[in-house]
C-alpha positions in Angstrom: 0.0 0.0 0.0 1.4 3.4 -1.1 -0.1 6.3 0.7 -1.3 9.4 -1.3 0.9 12.5 -1.0 0.7 14.2 2.4 -1.5 11.4 3.9 -0.7 10.8 7.5 -2.4 7.7 8.8 -3.5 7.3 12.4 -1.6 4.7 14.4 -4.6 2.5 14.4 -4.5 2.4 10.5 -0.8 1.6 10.2 -0.1 -2.1 9.7 3.5 -2.0 8.5 5.8 0.5 10.1 9.5 1.0 9.3 12.0 2.5 11.7 15.4 3.8 10.4 17.8 5.3 12.9 21.2 6.8 12.5 23.4 9.9 13.0 22.5 11.3 9.6 25.6 13.5 9.8 24.9 14.1 7.0 22.3 12.0 5.3 23.3 10.8 1.8 21.8 8.9 -1.1 22.5 5.5 0.3 20.3 6.4 3.3 17.5 7.4 1.0 17.9 4.4 -1.3 17.5 2.1 1.7 14.3 3.7 2.8 12.9 3.7 -0.8 13.8 0.0 -1.2 12.1 -0.8 2.1 8.9 1.1 1.2 8.8 -0.8 -2.1 9.8 -4.2 -1.0 8.0 -4.4 2.4 5.0 -2.3 1.4 5.6 0.0 4.4 2.8 2.5 5.1 4.9 4.7 7.3 8.6 5.0 8.1 10.0 6.8 11.1 13.5 8.2 10.4 15.1 8.7 13.8 18.2 10.8 14.1 20.4 9.7 17.0 20.5 11.8 20.2 23.4 10.9 22.4 25.2 8.1 20.6 26.6 5.7 23.2 28.7 3.9 20.5 30.4 6.8 18.8 33.6 8.3 19.9 33.3 11.5 18.0 30.9 14.4 18.9 27.9 14.6 16.5 26.9 17.7 14.8 24.2 19.7 16.7 20.8 17.9 16.6 19.0 20.9 15.0 21.2 20.6 11.9 21.0 16.8 11.6 17.2 17.0 11.9 17.0 19.7 9.3 19.2 17.8 6.9 17.1 14.6 7.5 14.0 16.5 6.6 15.6 17.8 3.4 16.8 14.3 2.4 13.4 12.6 2.8 11.0 15.3 2.0 10.0 13.7 -1.3 8.7 10.6 0.4 5.2 11.1 1.9 5.5 7.9 4.0 8.4 9.3 6.0 8.2 11.0 9.3 11.4 12.5 10.7 11.1 11.5 14.4 12.7 13.7 17.1 12.2 11.4 20.1 15.8 10.3 20.5 17.1 13.8 20.3 14.6 14.9 22.9 15.3 12.0 25.2 17.8 12.5 28.0 20.8 10.1 28.2 22.1 7.6 25.7 20.1 6.8 22.6 19.1 3.1 22.5 17.2 1.7 19.6 15.3 -0.7 21.9 13.8 2.2 23.8 12.5 3.7 20.6 11.1 0.4 19.4 9.3 -0.1 22.7 7.7 3.3 22.5 6.6 2.8 18.9 5.2 -0.6 19.7 2.9 1.1 22.2 1.9 3.9 19.9 1.3 1.6 16.9 0.0 -1.4 18.7 -1.6 -3.0 15.6 1.5 -2.6 13.4 4.3 -5.0 12.5 7.6 -3.0 13.0 10.5 -3.4 10.6 13.8 -2.1 11.8 15.8 -0.9 8.7 19.6 -1.2 8.8 22.5 -0.1 6.6 25.3 -2.6 6.0 27.5 -1.0 8.7 24.8 -1.3 11.2 24.1 -4.9 10.3 27.8 -5.8 10.9 27.6 -4.4 14.4 24.4 -6.0 15.5 25.9 -8.4 18.0 27.0 -5.4 20.1 23.7 -3.6 20.2 22.0 -2.9 23.6 19.3 -5.6 24.3 19.6 -7.0 20.8 17.4 -10.0 21.7 14.6 -7.6 22.7 15.1 -5.7 19.5 14.6 -8.9 17.6 11.5 -9.8 19.6 9.8 -6.4 18.8 10.9 -5.9 15.2 11.7 -7.8 12.0 15.3 -6.6 11.2 15.7 -5.6 7.5 19.3 -5.1 6.4 20.7 -3.8 3.2 21.5 -6.6 0.8 24.9 -8.1 -0.1 24.7 -8.4 -3.8 27.5 -9.7 -6.1 29.0 -6.3 -6.6 29.1 -5.7 -2.9 30.8 -9.1 -2.2 33.4 -8.4 -5.0 34.1 -5.0 -3.5 34.6 -6.5 0.0 37.0 -9.1 -1.4 39.4 -6.3 -2.3 39.7 -5.1 1.3 42.9 -5.9 3.2 40.9 -7.2 6.2 37.6 -8.7 5.1 34.8 -8.3 7.6 34.3 -11.1 10.0 30.9 -13.0 9.9 28.2 -11.6 12.1 27.6 -14.1 14.9 24.0 -14.0 16.1 21.7 -16.5 17.8 19.6 -18.6 15.4 16.4 -17.2 16.8 17.6 -13.7 16.0 19.0 -14.6 12.6 15.6 -15.9 11.7 14.2 -12.4 12.3 16.5 -10.8 9.7 15.4 -10.1 6.2 17.5 -8.8 3.3 16.7 -5.7 1.3 17.9 -5.9 -2.3 20.0 -2.8 -3.0 22.9 -2.0 -5.4 26.3 -1.1 -4.1 26.3 2.5 -3.0 29.7 3.2 -1.4 28.6 6.6 0.1 30.3 7.5 3.3 29.3 10.3 5.7 32.9 10.3 6.9 34.2 11.1 3.4 31.5 13.8 3.0 32.5 15.5 6.2 36.2 15.4 5.2 35.4 17.0 1.8 33.2 19.6 3.4 35.9 20.5 5.9 38.2 21.1 2.9 35.4 23.2 1.2 35.3 20.9 -1.8 32.2 20.2 -3.9 29.8 17.6 -2.6 28.0 17.2 -5.9 26.6 13.7 -6.2 27.4 12.8 -2.6 24.4 14.7 -1.1 21.4 16.5 -2.6 21.8 20.1 -3.7 19.6 21.2 -0.9 21.8 19.5 1.7 25.0 20.8 0.1 23.5 24.3 0.4 22.6 23.7 4.0 26.1 22.5 4.8 27.6 25.5 3.1 25.2 28.0 4.6 25.7 26.8 8.1 29.5 26.2 7.8 29.1 22.6 8.9 32.1 20.2 9.3 34.7 23.0 8.9 37.6 23.2 11.4 37.1 25.5 14.3 
């Protein structure tokens, strides 16, 4: 079911709910492609894009929440199914996905929740806080590993280790079919710090936002 433009269903009418969290510092085309693939392949009626608040697992300081929220809204504004959700930014203390899923499970009590993951997130699943509870609440939908992606990984000096997860959790993981999109928020921040063009790495609106607010430049 694809909702008409600007439709915003009530929680009682949502049967398939996607949740996609991340720093979005900045959001880039691979983020958007993942959500578009999930909407199409899972027939999601609504997707909550949830920028991270206080990221317990990141060593670097994230860009101010107001900027990451604004860029997320610019990145996903063309998708009527998407709601940019501020709850983790407004929540005090570390941001844990399990807390967000529990809250959404209460709000959308009739919906099946699908947790959307990029490949980097998929590879770190075994370290997530209360990963067993996450798997109980949501079906985990990770970006696919197509032939091109596997060939790209084989060129790495240190190939990634296999993800070791309990069989009961592994059974709750689906694969989203996606092409290789080697976009990196880290690379984008480096280029922005050097005041180089970001054409093709972010949308024109986000590039303007980064430029206008002097994001990622050395202090």
